[in-house]
C-alpha positions as CSV (number, residue, x, y, z in Angstrom):
1,M,2.4,-9.8,-13.7
2,R,4.9,-9.8,-10.9
3,A,5.5,-13.2,-9.4
4,K,6.6,-15.2,-12.4
5,R,7.7,-18.0,-10.2
6,P,6.6,-19.1,-6.7
7,P,8.1,-16.6,-4.3
8,M,10.7,-18.0,-1.9
9,G,11.8,-16.4,1.3
10,W,11.6,-16.0,5.1
11,N,8.7,-14.8,7.3
12,S,9.1,-13.8,10.9
13,W,5.8,-15.2,12.3
14,D,6.6,-18.8,13.1
15,C,9.8,-18.0,15.0
16,F,9.0,-14.6,16.6
17,G,5.2,-14.1,16.4
18,A,4.4,-10.4,16.6
19,A,7.5,-9.6,18.6
20,V,10.2,-9.6,15.9
21,T,12.8,-6.8,16.1
22,E,15.0,-5.0,13.5
23,A,18.1,-6.8,14.8
24,Q,16.4,-10.2,14.3
25,V,15.2,-9.3,10.8
26,R,18.7,-8.2,9.8
27,A,20.3,-11.4,11.2
28,N,17.9,-13.5,9.2
29,A,18.5,-11.5,6.1
30,E,22.3,-11.8,6.5
31,Y,22.0,-15.6,6.9
32,M,19.8,-15.9,3.8
33,A,22.1,-13.8,1.7
34,E,25.1,-15.9,2.7
35,N,23.6,-19.4,2.7
36,M,20.4,-19.5,0.7
37,K,20.3,-16.7,-1.9
38,A,22.2,-18.8,-4.5
39,F,19.4,-21.3,-4.3
40,G,16.6,-18.8,-5.2
41,W,15.6,-17.6,-1.7
42,E,15.1,-13.8,-1.8
43,Y,12.2,-12.4,0.3
44,V,12.6,-11.2,3.9
45,V,9.1,-10.5,5.3
46,V,8.2,-8.8,8.6
47,D,5.0,-10.2,9.8
48,I,2.1,-8.8,11.9
49,E,2.1,-5.8,14.3
50,W,5.4,-4.2,13.4
51,Y,3.6,-1.0,14.5
52,Q,2.8,-2.2,18.0
53,P,5.6,-0.9,20.4
54,T,5.0,-3.5,23.2
55,A,4.4,-6.7,21.2
56,D,6.4,-9.5,22.8
57,S,5.0,-12.9,21.7
58,H,2.6,-14.7,19.4
59,E,-0.3,-13.3,21.5
60,Y,-1.9,-10.0,20.6
61,K,-2.6,-7.2,23.1
62,P,-6.1,-5.9,22.2
63,F,-6.6,-2.1,21.8
64,S,-3.0,-1.3,22.1
65,E,-1.7,2.2,21.1
66,L,-0.3,1.8,17.6
67,V,2.2,4.0,15.8
68,M,0.6,5.9,12.9
69,D,0.7,9.2,11.1
70,G,-1.9,11.9,10.8
71,Y,-3.5,10.1,7.8
72,G,-4.1,6.9,9.7
73,R,-1.2,5.1,8.1
74,L,0.7,2.7,10.3
75,F,4.5,3.1,10.8
76,P,7.0,0.7,12.4
77,A,7.5,1.1,16.1
78,P,10.9,2.7,16.8
79,E,11.1,0.8,20.1
80,R,11.5,-2.4,18.0
81,F,12.8,-0.9,14.7
82,P,15.3,1.9,15.6
83,S,16.0,2.9,12.0
84,A,12.3,3.8,11.7
85,K,12.6,6.9,13.9
86,D,12.1,10.4,12.5
87,G,9.4,9.2,10.1
88,R,11.7,7.0,8.0
89,G,9.4,4.0,8.2
90,F,11.0,0.9,6.8
91,T,13.2,2.8,4.3
92,S,16.5,2.0,6.1
93,L,15.7,-1.6,6.7
94,A,14.5,-2.1,3.2
95,E,17.7,-0.5,1.8
96,Y,19.8,-2.8,3.9
97,V,17.9,-5.9,2.7
98,H,18.3,-4.7,-0.9
99,S,22.0,-4.2,-0.3
100,L,22.3,-7.9,0.4
101,G,20.7,-8.7,-3.0
102,L,17.4,-9.6,-1.4
103,K,13.8,-8.2,-1.4
104,F,11.8,-6.8,1.5
105,G,8.3,-7.5,2.5
106,I,5.7,-6.6,5.2
107,H,2.4,-7.9,6.6
108,I,-0.7,-5.8,6.9
109,M,-4.3,-6.3,8.0
110,R,-7.2,-5.4,5.8
111,G,-8.8,-2.1,6.6
112,M,-7.5,0.8,8.7
113,P,-6.6,1.2,12.4
114,R,-9.7,1.7,14.5
115,M,-7.7,4.5,16.2
116,A,-7.8,6.4,12.9
117,A,-11.5,6.0,12.7
118,H,-12.1,7.1,16.3
119,R,-10.0,10.2,15.7
120,N,-11.6,10.8,12.3
121,L,-8.3,11.5,10.6
122,P,-8.2,12.8,7.1
123,I,-7.4,10.4,4.3
124,L,-4.7,11.5,2.0
125,D,-6.2,12.3,-1.4
126,S,-4.7,10.6,-4.4
127,E,-3.7,13.8,-6.1
128,Q,-1.8,14.9,-3.1
129,Q,-0.2,11.6,-2.2
130,D,2.9,12.2,-4.3
131,T,3.9,15.2,-2.2
132,A,2.7,14.2,1.2
133,G,6.1,13.0,2.4
134,E,6.7,11.0,5.6
135,E,7.4,13.7,8.1
136,N,4.2,13.0,9.9
137,S,4.7,9.6,11.4
138,E,4.4,9.8,15.2
139,S,1.4,8.3,17.0
140,A,-1.6,10.6,16.3
141,E,-3.0,10.9,19.9
142,E,-5.4,13.4,21.3
143,T,-4.5,15.6,24.2
144,N,-7.4,16.5,26.5
145,G,-9.8,15.9,23.6
146,E,-8.0,18.3,21.3
147,P,-6.4,17.2,18.0
148,T,-2.6,16.6,18.2
149,A,-0.1,18.5,16.2
150,E,0.2,15.6,13.9
151,F,-3.5,15.7,13.0
152,T,-3.4,19.5,12.6
153,A,-0.3,19.2,10.3
154,A,-2.0,16.5,8.2
155,K,-5.2,18.6,7.9
156,R,-3.1,21.6,6.9
157,R,-1.4,19.7,4.1
158,N,-4.7,18.2,3.0
159,P,-7.2,21.0,3.8
160,T,-9.8,19.8,1.4
161,A,-9.6,16.1,2.1
162,K,-12.5,14.4,0.3
163,F,-12.7,11.6,2.9
164,T,-12.1,11.0,6.6
165,A,-11.4,7.8,8.4
166,A,-14.8,7.7,10.2
167,E,-16.6,8.0,6.9
168,V,-14.7,5.1,5.3
169,A,-14.2,2.7,8.2
170,D,-16.8,0.0,8.9
171,P,-17.0,-0.6,12.7
172,N,-19.1,-3.7,12.0
173,S,-16.3,-5.3,10.1
174,V,-13.7,-6.5,12.6
175,C,-11.2,-9.3,12.5
176,A,-12.3,-12.1,14.8
177,W,-8.7,-12.7,16.1
178,N,-7.1,-9.3,16.1
179,P,-9.1,-6.1,16.9
180,D,-6.5,-3.5,15.7
181,M,-8.4,-2.7,12.5
182,Y,-11.8,-1.8,11.1
183,G,-12.7,-3.0,7.6
184,L,-13.6,-0.4,5.0
185,K,-17.0,0.4,3.4
186,C,-15.8,-0.8,0.0
187,E,-19.4,-1.1,-1.4
188,T,-20.9,2.1,-0.1
189,N,-17.8,4.3,-0.2
190,E,-15.6,2.8,-2.8
191,A,-13.8,6.0,-3.6
192,G,-12.8,6.6,0.0
193,A,-11.8,3.0,0.5
194,Y,-9.6,3.0,-2.6
195,A,-8.1,6.4,-1.6
196,Y,-7.0,4.9,1.8
197,Y,-5.6,1.7,0.3
198,L,-3.7,3.7,-2.4
199,S,-2.3,6.0,0.3
200,I,-0.8,3.1,2.2
201,F,0.5,1.2,-0.8
202,R,2.2,4.4,-2.1
203,L,3.8,4.8,1.3
204,Y,5.1,1.2,1.2
205,A,6.4,1.8,-2.3
206,S,8.3,4.9,-1.0
207,W,9.9,2.6,1.7
208,G,11.1,0.2,-1.0
209,V,8.7,-2.7,-0.1
210,D,8.6,-5.6,-2.6
211,F,6.1,-7.9,-1.0
212,V,2.8,-7.3,1.0
213,K,1.0,-10.0,2.8
214,T,-2.6,-8.9,3.4
215,D,-4.3,-10.7,6.2
216,D,-7.9,-11.4,7.4
217,I,-9.2,-11.5,3.8
218,A,-8.5,-14.6,1.7
219,R,-11.2,-16.7,3.3
220,E,-13.7,-13.8,3.9
221,Y,-15.7,-14.3,0.7
222,P,-18.2,-13.2,-0.4
223,H,-18.1,-9.9,1.5
224,C,-14.4,-9.4,0.9
225,R,-14.6,-9.7,-2.9
226,H,-14.7,-6.0,-3.7
227,E,-12.2,-5.2,-1.0
228,I,-9.7,-7.6,-2.6
229,E,-10.2,-5.8,-5.9
230,L,-9.5,-2.4,-4.4
231,I,-6.4,-3.7,-2.6
232,S,-5.2,-5.2,-5.8
233,K,-5.8,-2.1,-7.7
234,A,-4.0,0.1,-5.2
235,C,-1.1,-2.4,-5.2
236,R,-0.8,-2.3,-9.0
237,N,-1.1,1.5,-9.1
238,C,1.4,2.4,-6.3
239,G,4.3,3.0,-8.6
240,R,6.4,-0.1,-7.6
241,N,6.3,-3.8,-8.4
242,I,4.9,-5.4,-5.3
243,V,4.0,-9.0,-4.9
244,L,0.5,-9.3,-3.3
245,S,-0.2,-12.2,-1.0
246,L,-3.6,-12.8,0.6
247,S,-4.1,-14.6,3.9
248,P,-5.3,-16.6,5.8
249,G,-7.1,-19.6,4.2
250,P,-8.7,-21.7,3.3
251,A,-9.6,-19.5,0.3
252,P,-12.7,-20.9,-1.4
253,L,-11.8,-23.0,-4.5
254,E,-14.8,-21.7,-6.4
255,M,-13.2,-18.2,-6.3
256,A,-10.0,-19.4,-7.9
257,E,-10.4,-17.3,-11.0
258,H,-11.1,-14.1,-9.0
259,L,-8.0,-14.7,-6.9
260,K,-5.9,-15.4,-9.9
261,E,-7.0,-12.1,-11.4
262,N,-6.3,-10.0,-8.2
263,A,-3.4,-11.6,-6.3
264,D,0.0,-13.2,-6.9
265,M,-0.6,-15.8,-4.2
266,W,-3.3,-16.7,-1.7
267,R,-3.5,-19.1,1.2
268,I,-5.3,-22.4,0.7
269,T,-5.2,-23.3,4.4
270,D,-5.4,-21.8,7.9
271,D,-2.1,-21.4,9.7
272,F,0.0,-24.5,9.1
273,W,2.1,-25.8,11.9
274,D,4.3,-28.8,12.6
275,E,1.7,-31.5,13.1
276,W,1.4,-34.6,10.9
277,R,-2.4,-34.4,10.8
278,L,-2.1,-31.0,9.2
279,L,0.5,-32.2,6.7
280,L,-1.6,-35.2,5.7
281,A,-4.6,-32.9,5.2
282,M,-2.6,-30.7,2.9
283,F,-2.5,-33.4,0.2
284,E,-6.2,-33.0,-0.4
285,R,-5.9,-29.2,-0.6
286,A,-2.9,-29.5,-2.9
287,E,-4.8,-31.9,-5.2
288,K,-7.7,-29.5,-5.6
289,W,-5.6,-26.3,-6.1
290,C,-2.5,-27.5,-8.0
291,T,-4.1,-26.9,-11.5
292,H,-4.3,-23.2,-10.6
293,S,-0.6,-22.7,-10.1
294,G,1.1,-20.7,-12.8
295,P,3.1,-17.5,-13.5
296,G,1.5,-14.6,-11.5
297,H,-0.9,-16.8,-9.5
298,W,0.2,-19.3,-6.9
299,P,-1.9,-21.2,-4.4
300,D,0.0,-20.9,-1.1
301,A,0.2,-23.9,1.3
302,D,1.6,-21.6,4.0
303,M,5.0,-21.3,5.7
304,L,7.5,-24.1,6.3
305,P,7.7,-24.8,10.1
306,V,11.2,-26.1,10.2
307,G,14.2,-25.4,12.4
308,A,14.0,-23.1,15.4
309,L,10.3,-22.0,15.9
310,K,8.4,-20.0,18.6
311,Q,11.6,-18.5,20.0
312,D,9.5,-16.0,22.0
313,Y,8.4,-18.9,24.1
314,G,11.7,-20.6,24.5
315,K,15.1,-20.7,22.7
316,E,15.0,-24.5,22.8
317,N,11.9,-24.8,20.7
318,R,12.3,-26.6,17.3
319,T,10.0,-28.2,14.8
320,K,8.1,-31.2,15.9
321,F,8.2,-32.7,12.4
322,T,10.5,-35.7,11.9
323,A,13.2,-35.4,9.3
324,D,11.1,-37.6,7.0
325,E,8.0,-35.5,7.5
326,Q,10.1,-32.4,6.6
327,R,11.2,-34.0,3.3
328,T,7.5,-34.9,2.6
329,M,6.5,-31.4,3.2
330,M,9.2,-29.9,1.0
331,S,8.4,-32.5,-1.7
332,L,4.7,-31.7,-1.8
333,W,5.2,-27.9,-1.6
334,C,7.6,-28.1,-4.6
335,M,5.5,-30.5,-6.6
336,M,2.4,-28.3,-6.3
337,R,4.6,-25.3,-6.9
338,S,3.5,-23.5,-3.7
339,P,5.4,-20.4,-2.6
340,L,8.1,-21.3,0.0
341,M,8.3,-19.1,3.1
342,V,10.6,-20.5,5.8
343,G,9.4,-20.0,9.4
344,A,12.7,-20.8,11.2
345,D,15.0,-18.4,12.9
346,L,17.6,-19.0,10.2
347,P,20.8,-18.3,12.1
348,K,19.9,-21.3,14.3
349,N,19.6,-23.7,11.4
350,D,21.4,-27.0,11.9
351,R,23.1,-28.8,9.0
352,F,20.0,-30.9,8.2
353,T,17.7,-27.8,8.0
354,L,20.0,-26.0,5.7
355,E,20.5,-29.0,3.4
356,L,16.7,-29.5,3.4
357,L,16.2,-25.9,2.2
358,T,19.0,-25.9,-0.3
359,N,18.5,-29.1,-2.2
360,R,18.8,-27.6,-5.7
361,D,17.3,-30.6,-7.5
362,I,14.2,-30.4,-5.3
363,L,13.9,-26.6,-5.6
364,E,14.2,-26.7,-9.4
365,I,10.9,-28.5,-9.5
366,E,9.2,-25.2,-8.7
367,E,10.7,-23.5,-11.7
368,K,11.0,-26.2,-14.3
369,T,7.7,-28.0,-14.1
370,W,4.0,-27.3,-15.0
371,C,0.7,-29.1,-14.6
372,A,1.7,-31.1,-11.6
373,H,-1.0,-33.3,-10.3
374,Q,-1.8,-36.3,-8.1
375,L,-1.7,-39.6,-10.0
376,Y,-3.3,-41.8,-7.3
377,R,-3.9,-42.2,-3.6
378,T,-4.4,-45.2,-1.4
379,E,-4.6,-45.6,2.4
380,E,-0.8,-46.1,2.5
381,E,0.7,-44.1,-0.3
382,I,0.3,-41.1,-2.6
383,V,2.0,-40.4,-5.9
384,W,2.3,-37.1,-7.8
385,L,3.6,-36.4,-11.3
386,A,5.1,-33.1,-12.5
387,P,6.1,-32.8,-16.2
388,C,9.1,-30.7,-17.1
389,R,8.5,-27.8,-19.5
390,R,11.5,-28.8,-21.6
391,E,10.0,-32.2,-22.3
392,D,13.3,-34.0,-21.6
393,A,12.4,-34.9,-18.0
394,C,9.6,-35.4,-15.6
395,Y,9.3,-35.9,-11.8
396,A,7.4,-38.4,-9.7
397,A,7.0,-38.0,-6.0
398,L,6.2,-41.1,-3.9
399,F,4.8,-40.5,-0.4
400,N,4.5,-43.2,2.3
401,I,1.6,-41.9,4.5
402,S,1.4,-45.0,6.5
403,G,2.7,-45.5,10.0
404,E,5.3,-48.1,9.0
405,D,8.3,-48.2,6.7
406,R,7.4,-49.8,3.5
407,T,8.4,-50.5,-0.1
408,V,6.4,-48.4,-2.7
409,R,6.1,-50.2,-6.0
410,F,5.9,-47.9,-9.0
411,R,5.4,-48.9,-12.6
412,P,6.3,-45.9,-14.7
413,E,4.7,-47.0,-18.0
414,E,1.4,-47.5,-16.4
415,H,1.4,-43.7,-16.0
416,E,2.9,-42.9,-19.4
417,I,6.4,-42.4,-18.1
418,Y,8.2,-44.4,-20.8
419,L,11.7,-45.6,-20.3
420,S,14.1,-46.3,-23.2
421,C,14.6,-49.9,-24.1
422,L,17.9,-51.4,-23.0
423,A,20.1,-52.5,-25.8
424,E,21.4,-56.1,-25.7
425,N,24.2,-56.6,-23.2
426,D,24.0,-53.0,-22.0
427,K,24.8,-52.5,-18.3
428,I,22.3,-50.9,-15.9
429,P,24.0,-48.4,-13.6
430,G,23.9,-49.1,-9.9
431,P,23.5,-46.4,-7.2
432,K,26.2,-43.9,-6.6
433,T,28.7,-44.8,-3.9
434,G,30.8,-42.6,-1.7
435,G,29.1,-39.4,-2.9
436,A,30.8,-39.7,-6.3
437,K,29.0,-39.8,-9.6
438,S,28.7,-43.2,-11.2
439,D,31.2,-43.7,-14.0
440,K,29.0,-46.2,-15.8
441,V,27.4,-44.9,-18.9
442,L,24.0,-46.1,-20.2
443,N,23.9,-46.9,-23.9
444,L,20.1,-47.1,-24.3
445,K,18.0,-47.0,-27.4
446,T,16.6,-43.5,-27.9
447,E,13.0,-44.7,-28.4
448,T,10.8,-47.2,-26.7
449,E,9.4,-50.1,-28.6
450,N,6.2,-48.2,-29.4
451,G,8.2,-45.4,-30.9
452,I,7.7,-42.9,-28.1
453,R,10.9,-41.2,-27.0
454,G,11.8,-42.5,-23.6
455,Y,13.7,-41.5,-20.5
456,R,17.1,-43.0,-20.0
457,Y,18.1,-42.0,-16.4
458,I,16.3,-42.1,-13.1
459,R,17.6,-40.3,-10.0
460,E,16.2,-40.1,-6.5
461,L,16.7,-36.4,-5.5
462,W,16.8,-36.6,-1.7
463,T,19.6,-39.2,-1.7
464,G,21.1,-38.2,-5.1
465,K,21.3,-41.9,-6.0
466,D,20.8,-43.3,-9.5
467,I,18.1,-46.0,-9.8
468,A,18.3,-48.8,-12.3
469,P,15.5,-48.6,-14.9
470,G,12.9,-51.4,-14.9
471,E,9.3,-52.2,-15.5
472,E,8.6,-51.9,-11.7
473,L,10.6,-49.6,-9.4
474,K,10.7,-50.7,-5.8
475,I,11.5,-47.8,-3.5
476,K,12.0,-48.2,0.2
477,I,10.4,-45.2,2.0
478,P,10.3,-44.6,5.8
479,S,7.0,-43.9,7.5
480,H,5.7,-40.4,6.6
481,G,8.6,-40.1,4.2
482,A,9.0,-39.3,0.5
483,A,11.1,-40.2,-2.5
484,V,11.3,-37.9,-5.5
485,L,12.3,-39.4,-8.8
486,R,13.6,-37.5,-11.8
487,F,13.3,-39.2,-15.1
488,S,15.5,-37.7,-17.7
489,E,17.1,-38.2,-21.1
490,S,20.5,-37.0,-20.0
491,S,22.6,-38.0,-17.0
492,S,23.8,-34.3,-16.6
493,F,20.3,-32.8,-16.3
494,T,20.5,-29.0,-15.7
């Protein structure tokens, strides 16, 4: 088990598409290390087509020449990642990310490059992979129909290769939205498919990769079932702890146990962008998947489209979500304990975006709770509950999904959230003022009237204000906004 808590990090897709460069990755890693690492953010993930030299936007260029070695393994394009030259791959970039106290990740597509299949490159045998090295990383092209020096060198080092790319690749299994790859014949040539996947994961391990997002697979059941198993096996046997993420969604709910056995996280939705209709639809997905969240297996609601997005189309582009919608998104993701991957170009964060992503009280829900679930839903509001594992606190998230500002009325004891009884003449604390903590101390009875230990303090976590206990809590919430209440026994909850 690798992902003991929901992974938190940054992914390059939302802000740069397929066009991200090494300089941009380094800049985002530096920002994360300086401003976000202390709050649990740690993964820096390079998304799709890092091996395509001319990628320049969110749009793909079909049948482009890709950078790969003589074994059909993709390497980062030196034109975009200068430290990858001379066959170093992502080693230098990963080392730099690690030097910041962070972890490094990459995106891959299922299968192998169709270029490798058309050139019938040898697949590195498992018994020879430990000594193969990385000296063979230039584009494996043909010259006048003759094998290149890279192919010849690969064949010389692997003269008795058991499998070739053409034998293992399945030309009938092609991604509908990116034609770079062929799927593998996992059912009819399992040994060859596994040998290829093991060869690439051992390569990633040698680079120092900590996270692999595998695309075009999570929603491809039933035909992808065995391929997921082989990818998982290769990842687990590569010699390095690597978090395995499967994408895109929606993954089928009925395959939850299979996904939990074979991946650390998997997408429950198609690409999520900054549109209210998509955020509203996520509540239904979250309700269905939340019971499957736990150490080593995390349903993934996809990236957080906040801050500066789609910078390849215009430096002025920023999220279309309102501030309240962004708080709703963060509240729901944390309550369901989804992985958190920020899509913004981090160095362009404004104060609001940074504060949104570094609200420690909200982020702690991901680590301190379990068995979160939806309590109820109406046409105007949704309420979620997340018990704290320590049993001395619980969280309730109140969402106003209507088009108007409104007061949400919440009666804690109707949902078995018991408050301690006020002792006679005790004072109820008012909200904090001026950013300072209230100096009023509650002197509440430890137990409720029915003998159940009760919570003594209530705090709204987005504003940081204390709320007076009562049979009915009346919380004013803006349209599309959220309030997150923490019920606790101690005023200094940590």
